[in-house]
N, C-alpha and C positions, 0 to 999 in steps of 0.2 A: 504494500500500500504506500503510494507516494504522495497523493493529494486527497485531503478531506475537505469537502465543501460544507460549511455550516450555513444553512438558510435561516435567517433570523427575522422576526417581526418585533423584536425587543420586548416580548411578553415574558411573564415568569416562566412559562414552559420553555421558551426559547433560551432564556438565561440558564436554565438547568441543562438543556441540550448543549449549550456552549461549554459548561463545565465538563460534561461527558466528552465532547469533542476535543477539548484541551488535553484531557487525560489519555484519550485514544491516540492523539497526535504524539504525545510524549512517549507512550508505550511503543508505537510503531515507527517513530522518527519521521513521521509524515509532515508535509507542509499543511498548514491550516488556512483555508481561504474563507473569509467571512463575507457573506453576501446578503444583501437586503434588496427586495423588489418593492418599489412603491408604485402606486397607480395614480393616474390623474383623477382627482375628484370630479364626479359628474353629478351635478345637482339634479334631483328629481322633484320637479314642481310644476304646477299648472301655469305659473307665470315665469317667463325667462329670468334667470338669476345670473348675476355676474360673480365669478369667483374672485375674491379679493387678493389671492396669492398668485404672483407671477410664476410661470413655469421655471424660470431660472432660479427663483427663490426656493421653490420646492426641491429642485435638484440639489441646490447648494446645501439646504438643511439636511437632506438625506446623505449627501457625501460627508458632511461634517459629523453626523451621528455615527456612521460606520467607521470613519477614521478615529473618532474618539474611542470606540470600542476596540479597534486594532491597537491603539496606543496603550490602553488599559491592559490588554492581554499580553502585549510585549513586555510591559513592566512586571506583570504578575508572573510570567514564565521566565523572566530574566535571561532571555535569549536561548532557552532550551529548545524552542521550536521556531520554525519560520512561519510568520504570519503575514498575510496580505489581505486586502479587502477591496471590494468594489460594489457598485449598485447597478440596478437595472430598472427601467421604467416600463411598466406594462403589467399584464396579468401575472400573478406570482408563479404559477406552474410553467407558463411559457418562458418566463425570464429565468427560472431555475434551470430549465432544460438548456437554454442558451449558455448559461454560466457553466453547466456541467461539460458542455462541448468545448467552450472557450478555454477552460482551465484543465481539461482532460482529467477530471476528478474520478477517483476510484470508488468513492462512496459519498453520499449526501446524508447529513445528519440534520434533523429538525425536531423541535419539540411539539408535543401535543398534550393538551390538558384533558382530553377525553370528554368532549361535549356531549357524548351520548349517541346512541344509535338513531334515535328519532331525528335529532337535529342534523346528524351527518347525512341521513337519507334525504332530508329536505334541502339542505344547503350544500352538503358535501364538505370535504376537507381538503386543504392543499396537499397534505401528505398522501391521502387516499388517491387523489387524482394523479399525483406525481408517480406513485407506484405503478399505476396503470400505463403511464406514458414512457417510462424509461427502463432500460435494462441495467442501469447502474444501481447497485444496492442502495436502498433507502433505510436508514436506521431512524426509527421514530422513537424518541425518548420520552416516556411518560414523566409527568411533572415531578414526581418524588424519587425517580430512579437515580442511582449512582453508578459510576463506572466500576466494573469489575471484569476480570478476564473471563471470557465465555468458556465454559466447559462442554456445553451442549448447544447445538444449533438445530432448531426445528424448522424444517422446510414444509410449509403447508401447501399441499398440492392435491388438486381434485381430478387429475388425469384427463381433463377435458382437452387440454392443449399440450403439445410436446414442449418440454423445456429446451430452450436453445442452448447450444454449446457454450456461448458466451456467458449465459447466466450460470450454468453449471461450473464453468471455470471460476467465476467470481465467488461462488459459494465455497468451492474447494480451496481457493486461495485464502479466503477469510477463515475457514476452519483450520488451515495449516498455521496461519498467523497466531492463533490462540491455542493450537494443539487440541482443538475441540472435536467432539464427535458430532456427526450430522445424522439426524433422524428425520424420516419422511412421515408426515402426518396427513392422512387422508380423512 
């Protein structure tokens, strides 16, 4: 594993995923790339509304926020890992997919607070949509989880589609990294 992409929305769940990503980067000696996608606010109203924030201001604020996070991590890790950061403007899943390609990330880590099955079915979640769109492993870190070396990896598989070689390669490499056992769950 050479590059870990952390997708953040600056929430508590994302902050916990960041802690996990830092420890994983230290464990694997991987570069940590911090990424935030922001979207252009679109007012929904019957009467036309003017957005008081200029696009340049919005971009500047988001660049400043991710650079502040990068600086904080660099201080916290005292140079133990390489950290870089950047932002994207657009729908989060699309921007994360672009970031994965641009940075050639081996894994993406993101937080999830567990909004529940009903709200996820109605609204969906960025993590769920991302998992459906990428072959890069997505580690979704629950709000209160902490990093620990994986001893067992469970591959949930329903036998409806063939698993591609690239996906199997990623699973095998991840298991080797931790010297973990892989179990298939149907």
